[in-house]
PDB file of N, CA, C, O and CB in Angstrom:
ATOM      1  N   MET A   1       0.843  -1.270  -0.028  1.00  0.00           N
ATOM      2  CA  MET A   1      -0.003  -0.019   0.027  1.00  0.00           C
ATOM      3  C   MET A   1       0.898   1.267  -0.044  1.00  0.00           C
ATOM      4  O   MET A   1       1.850   1.401   0.724  1.00  0.00           O
ATOM      5  CB  MET A   1      -0.877   0.003   1.390  1.00  0.00           C
ATOM      6  N   LYS A   2       0.597   2.134  -0.916  1.00  0.00           N
ATOM      7  CA  LYS A   2       1.284   3.405  -0.969  1.00  0.00           C
ATOM      8  C   LYS A   2       0.346   4.529  -0.781  1.00  0.00           C
ATOM      9  O   LYS A   2      -0.784   4.495  -1.269  1.00  0.00           O
ATOM     10  CB  LYS A   2       2.008   3.564  -2.245  1.00  0.00           C
ATOM     11  N   VAL A   3       0.789   5.533  -0.080  1.00  0.00           N
ATOM     12  CA  VAL A   3      -0.044   6.719   0.237  1.00  0.00           C
ATOM     13  C   VAL A   3       0.676   7.984   0.144  1.00  0.00           C
ATOM     14  O   VAL A   3       1.896   8.044   0.296  1.00  0.00           O
ATOM     15  CB  VAL A   3      -0.609   6.620   1.580  1.00  0.00           C
ATOM     16  N   ARG A   4      -0.114   9.072  -0.120  1.00  0.00           N
ATOM     17  CA  ARG A   4       0.409  10.377  -0.065  1.00  0.00           C
ATOM     18  C   ARG A   4      -0.659  11.275   0.451  1.00  0.00           C
ATOM     19  O   ARG A   4      -1.832  10.902   0.453  1.00  0.00           O
ATOM     20  CB  ARG A   4       0.920  10.824  -1.397  1.00  0.00           C
ATOM     21  N   VAL A   5      -0.262  12.554   0.929  1.00  0.00           N
ATOM     22  CA  VAL A   5      -1.237  13.542   1.378  1.00  0.00           C
ATOM     23  C   VAL A   5      -1.305  14.628   0.381  1.00  0.00           C
ATOM     24  O   VAL A   5      -0.266  15.186   0.028  1.00  0.00           O
ATOM     25  CB  VAL A   5      -0.895  14.099   2.749  1.00  0.00           C
ATOM     26  N   ASP A   6      -2.478  14.977  -0.108  1.00  0.00           N
ATOM     27  CA  ASP A   6      -2.704  16.097  -1.010  1.00  0.00           C
ATOM     28  C   ASP A   6      -2.628  17.356  -0.160  1.00  0.00           C
ATOM     29  O   ASP A   6      -3.472  17.633   0.692  1.00  0.00           O
ATOM     30  CB  ASP A   6      -4.090  15.980  -1.765  1.00  0.00           C
ATOM     31  N   SER A   7      -1.538  18.119  -0.452  1.00  0.00           N
ATOM     32  CA  SER A   7      -1.302  19.301   0.340  1.00  0.00           C
ATOM     33  C   SER A   7      -2.263  20.436   0.001  1.00  0.00           C
ATOM     34  O   SER A   7      -2.405  21.389   0.767  1.00  0.00           O
ATOM     35  CB  SER A   7       0.110  19.756   0.155  1.00  0.00           C
ATOM     36  N   THR A   8      -2.911  20.330  -1.133  1.00  0.00           N
ATOM     37  CA  THR A   8      -3.961  21.363  -1.349  1.00  0.00           C
ATOM     38  C   THR A   8      -5.233  21.101  -0.650  1.00  0.00           C
ATOM     39  O   THR A   8      -6.053  22.013  -0.545  1.00  0.00           O
ATOM     40  CB  THR A   8      -4.258  21.504  -2.775  1.00  0.00           C
ATOM     41  N   ARG A   9      -5.464  19.936  -0.166  1.00  0.00           N
ATOM     42  CA  ARG A   9      -6.625  19.551   0.640  1.00  0.00           C
ATOM     43  C   ARG A   9      -6.440  19.535   2.054  1.00  0.00           C
ATOM     44  O   ARG A   9      -7.392  19.829   2.776  1.00  0.00           O
ATOM     45  CB  ARG A   9      -7.075  18.299   0.282  1.00  0.00           C
ATOM     46  N   CYS A  10      -5.215  19.196   2.591  1.00  0.00           N
ATOM     47  CA  CYS A  10      -4.916  19.014   3.983  1.00  0.00           C
ATOM     48  C   CYS A  10      -5.086  20.400   4.657  1.00  0.00           C
ATOM     49  O   CYS A  10      -4.594  21.419   4.173  1.00  0.00           O
ATOM     50  CB  CYS A  10      -3.458  18.416   4.185  1.00  0.00           C
ATOM     51  N   GLN A  11      -5.814  20.381   5.804  1.00  0.00           N
ATOM     52  CA  GLN A  11      -6.020  21.621   6.581  1.00  0.00           C
ATOM     53  C   GLN A  11      -5.349  21.511   7.990  1.00  0.00           C
ATOM     54  O   GLN A  11      -5.540  22.364   8.858  1.00  0.00           O
ATOM     55  CB  GLN A  11      -7.566  21.912   6.732  1.00  0.00           C
ATOM     56  N   GLY A  12      -4.551  20.411   8.169  1.00  0.00           N
ATOM     57  CA  GLY A  12      -3.830  20.301   9.456  1.00  0.00           C
ATOM     58  C   GLY A  12      -4.631  19.933  10.652  1.00  0.00           C
ATOM     59  O   GLY A  12      -4.308  20.378  11.753  1.00  0.00           O
ATOM     60  N   HIS A  13      -5.672  19.135  10.503  1.00  0.00           N
ATOM     61  CA  HIS A  13      -6.541  18.697  11.519  1.00  0.00           C
ATOM     62  C   HIS A  13      -5.704  17.797  12.522  1.00  0.00           C
ATOM     63  O   HIS A  13      -6.020  17.765  13.712  1.00  0.00           O
ATOM     64  CB  HIS A  13      -7.765  17.931  10.885  1.00  0.00           C
ATOM     65  N   THR A  14      -4.678  17.097  12.051  1.00  0.00           N
ATOM     66  CA  THR A  14      -3.767  16.278  12.876  1.00  0.00           C
ATOM     67  C   THR A  14      -4.283  14.891  13.122  1.00  0.00           C
ATOM     68  O   THR A  14      -3.587  14.085  13.739  1.00  0.00           O
ATOM     69  CB  THR A  14      -3.520  16.942  14.195  1.00  0.00           C
ATOM     70  N   LEU A  15      -5.518  14.565  12.651  1.00  0.00           N
ATOM     71  CA  LEU A  15      -6.010  13.244  12.933  1.00  0.00           C
ATOM     72  C   LEU A  15      -5.196  12.038  12.453  1.00  0.00           C
ATOM     73  O   LEU A  15      -5.060  10.996  13.094  1.00  0.00           O
ATOM     74  CB  LEU A  15      -7.298  13.150  12.382  1.00  0.00           C
ATOM     75  N   CYS A  16      -4.653  12.309  11.208  1.00  0.00           N
ATOM     76  CA  CYS A  16      -3.809  11.183  10.659  1.00  0.00           C
ATOM     77  C   CYS A  16      -2.597  10.932  11.501  1.00  0.00           C
ATOM     78  O   CYS A  16      -2.257   9.777  11.758  1.00  0.00           O
ATOM     79  CB  CYS A  16      -3.353  11.482   9.221  1.00  0.00           C
ATOM     80  N   ALA A  17      -1.947  11.946  11.928  1.00  0.00           N
ATOM     81  CA  ALA A  17      -0.774  11.889  12.708  1.00  0.00           C
ATOM     82  C   ALA A  17      -1.002  11.250  14.146  1.00  0.00           C
ATOM     83  O   ALA A  17      -0.166  10.521  14.679  1.00  0.00           O
ATOM     84  CB  ALA A  17      -0.227  13.290  12.819  1.00  0.00           C
ATOM     85  N   MET A  18      -2.160  11.580  14.692  1.00  0.00           N
ATOM     86  CA  MET A  18      -2.587  11.017  15.921  1.00  0.00           C
ATOM     87  C   MET A  18      -2.953   9.550  15.836  1.00  0.00           C
ATOM     88  O   MET A  18      -2.621   8.766  16.726  1.00  0.00           O
ATOM     89  CB  MET A  18      -3.709  11.775  16.421  1.00  0.00           C
ATOM     90  N   ILE A  19      -3.662   9.164  14.728  1.00  0.00           N
ATOM     91  CA  ILE A  19      -4.087   7.789  14.508  1.00  0.00           C
ATOM     92  C   ILE A  19      -2.969   6.886  14.022  1.00  0.00           C
ATOM     93  O   ILE A  19      -2.943   5.716  14.403  1.00  0.00           O
ATOM     94  CB  ILE A  19      -5.207   7.759  13.528  1.00  0.00           C
ATOM     95  N   ALA A  20      -2.053   7.360  13.208  1.00  0.00           N
ATOM     96  CA  ALA A  20      -0.954   6.595  12.586  1.00  0.00           C
ATOM     97  C   ALA A  20       0.314   7.458  12.636  1.00  0.00           C
ATOM     98  O   ALA A  20       0.806   7.932  11.613  1.00  0.00           O
ATOM     99  CB  ALA A  20      -1.306   6.186  11.087  1.00  0.00           C
ATOM    100  N   PRO A  21       0.832   7.647  13.877  1.00  0.00           N
ATOM    101  CA  PRO A  21       2.071   8.470  13.961  1.00  0.00           C
ATOM    102  C   PRO A  21       3.365   7.899  13.281  1.00  0.00           C
ATOM    103  O   PRO A  21       4.313   8.630  12.995  1.00  0.00           O
ATOM    104  CB  PRO A  21       2.374   8.692  15.410  1.00  0.00           C
ATOM    105  N   GLU A  22       3.348   6.603  13.050  1.00  0.00           N
ATOM    106  CA  GLU A  22       4.406   6.015  12.365  1.00  0.00           C
ATOM    107  C   GLU A  22       4.499   6.248  10.868  1.00  0.00           C
ATOM    108  O   GLU A  22       5.521   6.046  10.213  1.00  0.00           O
ATOM    109  CB  GLU A  22       4.352   4.670  12.610  1.00  0.00           C
ATOM    110  N   SER A  23       3.244   6.730  10.337  1.00  0.00           N
ATOM    111  CA  SER A  23       3.134   6.830   8.897  1.00  0.00           C
ATOM    112  C   SER A  23       2.912   8.298   8.416  1.00  0.00           C
ATOM    113  O   SER A  23       3.113   8.644   7.252  1.00  0.00           O
ATOM    114  CB  SER A  23       1.987   5.938   8.421  1.00  0.00           C
ATOM    115  N   PHE A  24       2.472   9.153   9.426  1.00  0.00           N
ATOM    116  CA  PHE A  24       2.225  10.578   9.026  1.00  0.00           C
ATOM    117  C   PHE A  24       2.852  11.457  10.014  1.00  0.00           C
ATOM    118  O   PHE A  24       2.903  11.126  11.198  1.00  0.00           O
ATOM    119  CB  PHE A  24       0.722  10.915   8.912  1.00  0.00           C
ATOM    120  N   GLU A  25       3.373  12.660   9.544  1.00  0.00           N
ATOM    121  CA  GLU A  25       3.922  13.652  10.491  1.00  0.00           C
ATOM    122  C   GLU A  25       3.426  15.023   9.930  1.00  0.00           C
ATOM    123  O   GLU A  25       2.998  15.137   8.782  1.00  0.00           O
ATOM    124  CB  GLU A  25       5.582  13.568  10.608  1.00  0.00           C
ATOM    125  N   LEU A  26       3.510  16.004  10.775  1.00  0.00           N
ATOM    126  CA  LEU A  26       3.001  17.298  10.473  1.00  0.00           C
ATOM    127  C   LEU A  26       4.216  18.227  10.212  1.00  0.00           C
ATOM    128  O   LEU A  26       5.229  18.164  10.909  1.00  0.00           O
ATOM    129  CB  LEU A  26       2.087  17.822  11.633  1.00  0.00           C
ATOM    130  N   ASP A  27       4.069  19.109   9.161  1.00  0.00           N
ATOM    131  CA  ASP A  27       5.142  20.041   8.887  1.00  0.00           C
ATOM    132  C   ASP A  27       5.167  21.067   9.943  1.00  0.00           C
ATOM    133  O   ASP A  27       4.135  21.555  10.404  1.00  0.00           O
ATOM    134  CB  ASP A  27       5.001  20.680   7.531  1.00  0.00           C
ATOM    135  N   ASP A  28       6.439  21.414  10.350  1.00  0.00           N
ATOM    136  CA  ASP A  28       6.598  22.486  11.366  1.00  0.00           C
ATOM    137  C   ASP A  28       6.279  23.878  10.931  1.00  0.00           C
ATOM    138  O   ASP A  28       6.047  24.756  11.762  1.00  0.00           O
ATOM    139  CB  ASP A  28       7.957  22.491  11.850  1.00  0.00           C
ATOM    140  N   VAL A  29       6.262  24.096   9.653  1.00  0.00           N
ATOM    141  CA  VAL A  29       5.989  25.397   9.046  1.00  0.00           C
ATOM    142  C   VAL A  29       4.466  25.692   8.960  1.00  0.00           C
ATOM    143  O   VAL A  29       3.930  26.597   9.599  1.00  0.00           O
ATOM    144  CB  VAL A  29       6.619  25.451   7.640  1.00  0.00           C
ATOM    145  N   ASP A  30       3.800  24.832   8.096  1.00  0.00           N
ATOM    146  CA  ASP A  30       2.378  25.038   7.804  1.00  0.00           C
ATOM    147  C   ASP A  30       1.445  24.135   8.590  1.00  0.00           C
ATOM    148  O   ASP A  30       0.228  24.316   8.567  1.00  0.00           O
ATOM    149  CB  ASP A  30       2.134  24.834   6.353  1.00  0.00           C
ATOM    150  N   GLY A  31       1.999  23.194   9.264  1.00  0.00           N
ATOM    151  CA  GLY A  31       1.088  22.239  10.002  1.00  0.00           C
ATOM    152  C   GLY A  31       0.347  21.194   9.216  1.00  0.00           C
ATOM    153  O   GLY A  31      -0.497  20.484   9.762  1.00  0.00           O
ATOM    154  N   HIS A  32       0.660  21.088   7.905  1.00  0.00           N
ATOM    155  CA  HIS A  32       0.088  20.151   7.050  1.00  0.00           C
ATOM    156  C   HIS A  32       0.723  18.792   7.250  1.00  0.00           C
ATOM    157  O   HIS A  32       1.894  18.732   7.625  1.00  0.00           O
ATOM    158  CB  HIS A  32       0.205  20.602   5.658  1.00  0.00           C
ATOM    159  N   ALA A  33       0.027  17.716   7.025  1.00  0.00           N
ATOM    160  CA  ALA A  33       0.534  16.416   7.180  1.00  0.00           C
ATOM    161  C   ALA A  33       1.273  15.949   5.870  1.00  0.00           C
ATOM    162  O   ALA A  33       1.028  16.490   4.792  1.00  0.00           O
ATOM    163  CB  ALA A  33      -0.613  15.476   7.553  1.00  0.00           C
ATOM    164  N   HIS A  34       2.113  15.010   5.989  1.00  0.00           N
ATOM    165  CA  HIS A  34       2.691  14.360   4.841  1.00  0.00           C
ATOM    166  C   HIS A  34       3.063  12.902   5.352  1.00  0.00           C
ATOM    167  O   HIS A  34       3.282  12.640   6.535  1.00  0.00           O
ATOM    168  CB  HIS A  34       3.987  15.200   4.263  1.00  0.00           C
ATOM    169  N   ALA A  35       3.103  12.040   4.368  1.00  0.00           N
ATOM    170  CA  ALA A  35       3.386  10.677   4.614  1.00  0.00           C
ATOM    171  C   ALA A  35       4.925  10.610   4.848  1.00  0.00           C
ATOM    172  O   ALA A  35       5.728  11.202   4.128  1.00  0.00           O
ATOM    173  CB  ALA A  35       2.891   9.757   3.416  1.00  0.00           C
ATOM    174  N   ILE A  36       5.269   9.830   5.926  1.00  0.00           N
ATOM    175  CA  ILE A  36       6.651   9.682   6.235  1.00  0.00           C
ATOM    176  C   ILE A  36       7.409   8.844   5.143  1.00  0.00           C
ATOM    177  O   ILE A  36       8.557   9.121   4.794  1.00  0.00           O
ATOM    178  CB  ILE A  36       6.781   9.037   7.610  1.00  0.00           C
ATOM    179  N   ALA A  37       6.714   7.843   4.655  1.00  0.00           N
ATOM    180  CA  ALA A  37       7.294   6.977   3.582  1.00  0.00           C
ATOM    181  C   ALA A  37       6.121   6.732   2.646  1.00  0.00           C
ATOM    182  O   ALA A  37       4.967   6.677   3.071  1.00  0.00           O
ATOM    183  CB  ALA A  37       7.938   5.569   4.153  1.00  0.00           C
ATOM    184  N   ASP A  38       6.449   6.578   1.313  1.00  0.00           N
ATOM    185  CA  ASP A  38       5.389   6.230   0.382  1.00  0.00           C
ATOM    186  C   ASP A  38       4.811   4.859   0.640  1.00  0.00           C
ATOM    187  O   ASP A  38       3.593   4.696   0.554  1.00  0.00           O
ATOM    188  CB  ASP A  38       5.896   6.301  -1.016  1.00  0.00           C
ATOM    189  N   GLU A  39       5.634   3.852   0.955  1.00  0.00           N
ATOM    190  CA  GLU A  39       5.240   2.536   1.202  1.00  0.00           C
ATOM    191  C   GLU A  39       4.837   2.371   2.625  1.00  0.00           C
ATOM    192  O   GLU A  39       5.626   2.704   3.509  1.00  0.00           O
ATOM    193  CB  GLU A  39       6.302   1.609   0.845  1.00  0.00           C
ATOM    194  N   VAL A  40       3.629   1.867   2.920  1.00  0.00           N
ATOM    195  CA  VAL A  40       3.135   1.711   4.227  1.00  0.00           C
ATOM    196  C   VAL A  40       3.532   0.255   4.668  1.00  0.00           C
ATOM    197  O   VAL A  40       3.123  -0.703   4.013  1.00  0.00           O
ATOM    198  CB  VAL A  40       1.570   1.980   4.274  1.00  0.00           C
ATOM    199  N   PRO A  41       4.298   0.091   5.735  1.00  0.00           N
ATOM    200  CA  PRO A  41       4.649  -1.283   6.163  1.00  0.00           C
ATOM    201  C   PRO A  41       3.380  -2.032   6.481  1.00  0.00           C
ATOM    202  O   PRO A  41       2.366  -1.425   6.824  1.00  0.00           O
ATOM    203  CB  PRO A  41       5.602  -1.277   7.403  1.00  0.00           C
ATOM    204  N   ALA A  42       3.426  -3.364   6.370  1.00  0.00           N
ATOM    205  CA  ALA A  42       2.228  -4.134   6.564  1.00  0.00           C
ATOM    206  C   ALA A  42       1.712  -3.967   8.009  1.00  0.00           C
ATOM    207  O   ALA A  42       0.503  -3.927   8.237  1.00  0.00           O
ATOM    208  CB  ALA A  42       2.493  -5.612   6.240  1.00  0.00           C
ATOM    209  N   GLY A  43       2.597  -3.876   8.936  1.00  0.00           N
ATOM    210  CA  GLY A  43       2.075  -3.789  10.339  1.00  0.00           C
ATOM    211  C   GLY A  43       1.432  -2.408  10.662  1.00  0.00           C
ATOM    212  O   GLY A  43       0.897  -2.249  11.759  1.00  0.00           O
ATOM    213  N   HIS A  44       1.468  -1.382   9.724  1.00  0.00           N
ATOM    214  CA  HIS A  44       0.798  -0.122   9.997  1.00  0.00           C
ATOM    215  C   HIS A  44      -0.356   0.081   9.140  1.00  0.00           C
ATOM    216  O   HIS A  44      -0.975   1.144   9.165  1.00  0.00           O
ATOM    217  CB  HIS A  44       1.701   1.002   9.848  1.00  0.00           C
ATOM    218  N   ARG A  45      -0.682  -0.911   8.364  1.00  0.00           N
ATOM    219  CA  ARG A  45      -1.722  -0.686   7.338  1.00  0.00           C
ATOM    220  C   ARG A  45      -3.115  -0.404   7.916  1.00  0.00           C
ATOM    221  O   ARG A  45      -3.863   0.413   7.378  1.00  0.00           O
ATOM    222  CB  ARG A  45      -1.804  -1.893   6.432  1.00  0.00           C
ATOM    223  N   GLU A  46      -3.467  -1.111   9.050  1.00  0.00           N
ATOM    224  CA  GLU A  46      -4.723  -0.905   9.646  1.00  0.00           C
ATOM    225  C   GLU A  46      -4.843   0.569  10.199  1.00  0.00           C
ATOM    226  O   GLU A  46      -5.894   1.186  10.027  1.00  0.00           O
ATOM    227  CB  GLU A  46      -4.926  -1.947  10.751  1.00  0.00           C
ATOM    228  N   GLN A  47      -3.848   1.098  10.815  1.00  0.00           N
ATOM    229  CA  GLN A  47      -3.875   2.422  11.341  1.00  0.00           C
ATOM    230  C   GLN A  47      -3.944   3.440  10.195  1.00  0.00           C
ATOM    231  O   GLN A  47      -4.662   4.434  10.295  1.00  0.00           O
ATOM    232  CB  GLN A  47      -2.656   2.664  12.222  1.00  0.00           C
ATOM    233  N   VAL A  48      -3.231   3.204   9.153  1.00  0.00           N
ATOM    234  CA  VAL A  48      -3.346   4.093   7.971  1.00  0.00           C
ATOM    235  C   VAL A  48      -4.714   4.056   7.304  1.00  0.00           C
ATOM    236  O   VAL A  48      -5.194   5.103   6.870  1.00  0.00           O
ATOM    237  CB  VAL A  48      -2.301   3.719   6.949  1.00  0.00           C
ATOM    238  N   GLU A  49      -5.330   2.963   7.206  1.00  0.00           N
ATOM    239  CA  GLU A  49      -6.694   2.876   6.673  1.00  0.00           C
ATOM    240  C   GLU A  49      -7.654   3.601   7.562  1.00  0.00           C
ATOM    241  O   GLU A  49      -8.567   4.244   7.044  1.00  0.00           O
ATOM    242  CB  GLU A  49      -7.130   1.429   6.516  1.00  0.00           C
ATOM    243  N   GLU A  50      -7.510   3.543   8.930  1.00  0.00           N
ATOM    244  CA  GLU A  50      -8.248   4.299   9.868  1.00  0.00           C
ATOM    245  C   GLU A  50      -8.111   5.826   9.616  1.00  0.00           C
ATOM    246  O   GLU A  50      -9.090   6.573   9.602  1.00  0.00           O
ATOM    247  CB  GLU A  50      -7.795   3.936  11.253  1.00  0.00           C
ATOM    248  N   ALA A  51      -6.839   6.239   9.418  1.00  0.00           N
ATOM    249  CA  ALA A  51      -6.430   7.671   9.223  1.00  0.00           C
ATOM    250  C   ALA A  51      -7.165   8.087   7.945  1.00  0.00           C
ATOM    251  O   ALA A  51      -7.711   9.190   7.914  1.00  0.00           O
ATOM    252  CB  ALA A  51      -4.782   7.872   9.091  1.00  0.00           C
ATOM    253  N   ILE A  52      -7.209   7.272   6.898  1.00  0.00           N
ATOM    254  CA  ILE A  52      -7.825   7.617   5.596  1.00  0.00           C
ATOM    255  C   ILE A  52      -9.286   7.871   5.826  1.00  0.00           C
ATOM    256  O   ILE A  52      -9.843   8.841   5.314  1.00  0.00           O
ATOM    257  CB  ILE A  52      -7.623   6.484   4.530  1.00  0.00           C
ATOM    258  N   ARG A  53      -9.927   6.987   6.610  1.00  0.00           N
ATOM    259  CA  ARG A  53     -11.400   7.140   6.802  1.00  0.00           C
ATOM    260  C   ARG A  53     -11.666   8.335   7.698  1.00  0.00           C
ATOM    261  O   ARG A  53     -12.741   8.929   7.612  1.00  0.00           O
ATOM    262  CB  ARG A  53     -12.040   5.841   7.430  1.00  0.00           C
ATOM    263  N   SER A  54     -10.737   8.703   8.543  1.00  0.00           N
ATOM    264  CA  SER A  54     -10.954   9.793   9.563  1.00  0.00           C
ATOM    265  C   SER A  54     -10.634  11.242   9.031  1.00  0.00           C
ATOM    266  O   SER A  54     -11.036  12.232   9.643  1.00  0.00           O
ATOM    267  CB  SER A  54     -10.051   9.507  10.817  1.00  0.00           C
ATOM    268  N   CYS A  55      -9.932  11.328   7.924  1.00  0.00           N
ATOM    269  CA  CYS A  55      -9.513  12.627   7.446  1.00  0.00           C
ATOM    270  C   CYS A  55     -10.781  13.355   6.903  1.00  0.00           C
ATOM    271  O   CYS A  55     -11.400  12.903   5.941  1.00  0.00           O
ATOM    272  CB  CYS A  55      -8.382  12.486   6.332  1.00  0.00           C
ATOM    273  N   PRO A  56     -11.152  14.515   7.560  1.00  0.00           N
ATOM    274  CA  PRO A  56     -12.267  15.305   7.292  1.00  0.00           C
ATOM    275  C   PRO A  56     -12.196  15.910   5.838  1.00  0.00           C
ATOM    276  O   PRO A  56     -13.218  16.164   5.200  1.00  0.00           O
ATOM    277  CB  PRO A  56     -12.365  16.383   8.351  1.00  0.00           C
ATOM    278  N   GLU A  57     -10.948  16.120   5.365  1.00  0.00           N
ATOM    279  CA  GLU A  57     -10.693  16.775   4.035  1.00  0.00           C
ATOM    280  C   GLU A  57     -10.528  15.774   2.936  1.00  0.00           C
ATOM    281  O   GLU A  57     -10.456  16.124   1.758  1.00  0.00           O
ATOM    282  CB  GLU A  57      -9.443  17.653   4.085  1.00  0.00           C
ATOM    283  N   GLN A  58     -10.464  14.444   3.349  1.00  0.00           N
ATOM    284  CA  GLN A  58     -10.220  13.377   2.364  1.00  0.00           C
ATOM    285  C   GLN A  58      -8.908  13.626   1.605  1.00  0.00           C
ATOM    286  O   GLN A  58      -8.825  13.417   0.395  1.00  0.00           O
ATOM    287  CB  GLN A  58     -11.406  13.281   1.363  1.00  0.00           C
ATOM    288  N   ALA A  59      -7.880  14.080   2.350  1.00  0.00           N
ATOM    289  CA  ALA A  59      -6.720  14.471   1.696  1.00  0.00           C
ATOM    290  C   ALA A  59      -5.627  13.302   1.562  1.00  0.00           C
ATOM    291  O   ALA A  59      -4.600  13.464   0.903  1.00  0.00           O
ATOM    292  CB  ALA A  59      -6.176  15.651   2.436  1.00  0.00           C
ATOM    293  N   ILE A  60      -5.915  12.171   2.207  1.00  0.00           N
ATOM    294  CA  ILE A  60      -4.964  11.050   2.073  1.00  0.00           C
ATOM    295  C   ILE A  60      -5.275  10.232   0.901  1.00  0.00           C
ATOM    296  O   ILE A  60      -6.392   9.720   0.823  1.00  0.00           O
ATOM    297  CB  ILE A  60      -4.958  10.183   3.288  1.00  0.00           C
ATOM    298  N   ILE A  61      -4.439  10.061   0.017  1.00  0.00           N
ATOM    299  CA  ILE A  61      -4.694   9.349  -1.273  1.00  0.00           C
ATOM    300  C   ILE A  61      -3.871   8.002  -1.258  1.00  0.00           C
ATOM    301  O   ILE A  61      -2.673   7.959  -0.980  1.00  0.00           O
ATOM    302  CB  ILE A  61      -4.264  10.289  -2.555  1.00  0.00           C
ATOM    303  N   VAL A  62      -4.637   6.916  -1.583  1.00  0.00           N
ATOM    304  CA  VAL A  62      -3.975   5.667  -1.780  1.00  0.00           C
ATOM    305  C   VAL A  62      -3.531   5.577  -3.247  1.00  0.00           C
ATOM    306  O   VAL A  62      -4.303   5.749  -4.191  1.00  0.00           O
ATOM    307  CB  VAL A  62      -4.896   4.490  -1.386  1.00  0.00           C
ATOM    308  N   LEU A  63      -2.311   5.314  -3.354  1.00  0.00           N
ATOM    309  CA  LEU A  63      -1.707   5.249  -4.719  1.00  0.00           C
ATOM    310  C   LEU A  63      -1.844   3.739  -5.251  1.00  0.00           C
ATOM    311  O   LEU A  63      -1.366   2.784  -4.639  1.00  0.00           O
ATOM    312  CB  LEU A  63      -0.109   5.732  -4.670  1.00  0.00           C
ATOM    313  N   THR A  64      -2.515   3.636  -6.401  1.00  0.00           N
ATOM    314  CA  THR A  64      -2.689   2.419  -7.081  1.00  0.00           C
ATOM    315  C   THR A  64      -1.804   2.377  -8.275  1.00  0.00           C
ATOM    316  O   THR A  64      -1.102   3.346  -8.561  1.00  0.00           O
ATOM    317  CB  THR A  64      -4.097   2.222  -7.453  1.00  0.00           C
ATOM    318  N   GLU A  65      -1.815   1.240  -9.013  1.00  0.00           N
ATOM    319  CA  GLU A  65      -1.086   1.192 -10.211  1.00  0.00           C
ATOM    320  C   GLU A  65      -1.526   2.245 -11.209  1.00  0.00           C
ATOM    321  O   GLU A  65      -0.713   2.876 -11.885  1.00  0.00           O
ATOM    322  CB  GLU A  65      -1.198  -0.136 -10.786  1.00  0.00           C
ATOM    323  N   ALA A  66      -2.860   2.418 -11.281  1.00  0.00           N
ATOM    324  CA  ALA A  66      -3.395   3.459 -12.220  1.00  0.00           C
ATOM    325  C   ALA A  66      -2.984   4.866 -11.869  1.00  0.00           C
ATOM    326  O   ALA A  66      -2.635   5.652 -12.750  1.00  0.00           O
ATOM    327  CB  ALA A  66      -4.905   3.405 -12.256  1.00  0.00           C
ATOM    328  N   THR A  67      -3.020   5.200 -10.573  1.00  0.00           N
ATOM    329  CA  THR A  67      -2.632   6.590 -10.176  1.00  0.00           C
ATOM    330  C   THR A  67      -1.165   6.780 -10.290  1.00  0.00           C
ATOM    331  O   THR A  67      -0.730   7.909 -10.515  1.00  0.00           O
ATOM    332  CB  THR A  67      -3.069   6.910  -8.743  1.00  0.00           C
ATOM    333  N   LEU A  68      -0.350   5.746 -10.150  1.00  0.00           N
ATOM    334  CA  LEU A  68       1.085   5.874 -10.272  1.00  0.00           C
ATOM    335  C   LEU A  68       1.395   6.102 -11.759  1.00  0.00           C
ATOM    336  O   LEU A  68       2.301   6.878 -12.063  1.00  0.00           O
ATOM    337  CB  LEU A  68       1.827   4.601  -9.705  1.00  0.00           C
ATOM    338  N   ALA A  69       0.684   5.462 -12.694  1.00  0.00           N
ATOM    339  CA  ALA A  69       0.902   5.524 -14.166  1.00  0.00           C
ATOM    340  C   ALA A  69       0.398   6.810 -14.805  1.00  0.00           C
ATOM    341  O   ALA A  69       0.884   7.254 -15.845  1.00  0.00           O
ATOM    342  CB  ALA A  69       0.217   4.351 -14.839  1.00  0.00           C
ATOM    343  N   ALA A  70      -0.621   7.403 -14.122  1.00  0.00           N
ATOM    344  CA  ALA A  70      -1.284   8.542 -14.725  1.00  0.00           C
ATOM    345  C   ALA A  70      -0.402   9.808 -14.645  1.00  0.00           C
ATOM    346  O   ALA A  70       0.259  10.034 -13.631  1.00  0.00           O
ATOM    347  CB  ALA A  70      -2.636   8.784 -14.036  1.00  0.00           C
ATOM    348  N   PRO A  71      -0.391  10.618 -15.693  1.00  0.00           N
ATOM    349  CA  PRO A  71       0.446  11.839 -15.713  1.00  0.00           C
ATOM    350  C   PRO A  71       0.025  12.851 -14.577  1.00  0.00           C
ATOM    351  O   PRO A  71      -1.155  12.929 -14.233  1.00  0.00           O
ATOM    352  CB  PRO A  71       0.330  12.535 -17.131  1.00  0.00           C
ATOM    353  N   ALA A  72       0.885  13.524 -14.076  1.00  0.00           N
ATOM    354  CA  ALA A  72       0.585  14.533 -13.029  1.00  0.00           C
ATOM    355  C   ALA A  72      -0.323  15.664 -13.659  1.00  0.00           C
ATOM    356  O   ALA A  72      -0.314  15.862 -14.874  1.00  0.00           O
ATOM    357  CB  ALA A  72       1.966  15.160 -12.430  1.00  0.00           C
ATOM    358  N   GLN A  73      -1.053  16.348 -12.848  1.00  0.00           N
ATOM    359  CA  GLN A  73      -1.881  17.283 -13.308  1.00  0.00           C
ATOM    360  C   GLN A  73      -1.093  18.456 -13.956  1.00  0.00           C
ATOM    361  O   GLN A  73      -0.183  19.015 -13.345  1.00  0.00           O
ATOM    362  CB  GLN A  73      -2.738  17.703 -12.225  1.00  0.00           C
ATOM    363  N   GLY A  74      -1.469  18.812 -15.213  1.00  0.00           N
ATOM    364  CA  GLY A  74      -0.731  19.746 -15.934  1.00  0.00           C
ATOM    365  C   GLY A  74       0.362  19.203 -16.763  1.00  0.00           C
ATOM    366  O   GLY A  74       0.987  19.923 -17.542  1.00  0.00           O
ATOM    367  N   ASP A  75       0.611  17.903 -16.604  1.00  0.00           N
ATOM    368  CA  ASP A  75       1.605  17.270 -17.451  1.00  0.00           C
ATOM    369  C   ASP A  75       1.040  16.968 -18.843  1.00  0.00           C
ATOM    370  O   ASP A  75      -0.021  16.353 -18.946  1.00  0.00           O
ATOM    371  CB  ASP A  75       2.111  15.990 -16.798  1.00  0.00           C
ATOM    372  N   PRO A  76       1.710  17.377 -19.893  1.00  0.00           N
ATOM    373  CA  PRO A  76       1.171  17.269 -21.177  1.00  0.00           C
ATOM    374  C   PRO A  76       1.209  15.922 -21.808  1.00  0.00           C
ATOM    375  O   PRO A  76       0.810  15.791 -22.965  1.00  0.00           O
ATOM    376  CB  PRO A  76       1.813  18.163 -21.992  1.00  0.00           C
ATOM    377  N   ARG A  77       1.672  14.889 -21.108  1.00  0.00           N
ATOM    378  CA  ARG A  77       1.813  13.562 -21.704  1.00  0.00           C
ATOM    379  C   ARG A  77       0.592  13.047 -22.318  1.00  0.00           C
ATOM    380  O   ARG A  77       0.590  11.938 -22.852  1.00  0.00           O
ATOM    381  CB  ARG A  77       2.258  12.612 -20.724  1.00  0.00           C
TER     382      ARG A  77
END
């Protein structure tokens, strides 16, 4: 399982970092969350799934084969 936090959606509610502190941390400057590592270790998957469900902004994105292969927004590919 791979995840990332959409910084344009994250409002710094801190729920993800409280639920899954091994997988998410908050930026000292703007307070927004980011994934500590793209790949979630198997032992942390349940907490990350709970963090995904708990995010009020739905800012945590699970990266699938399709999302990894898709061009970034604004990428002319």
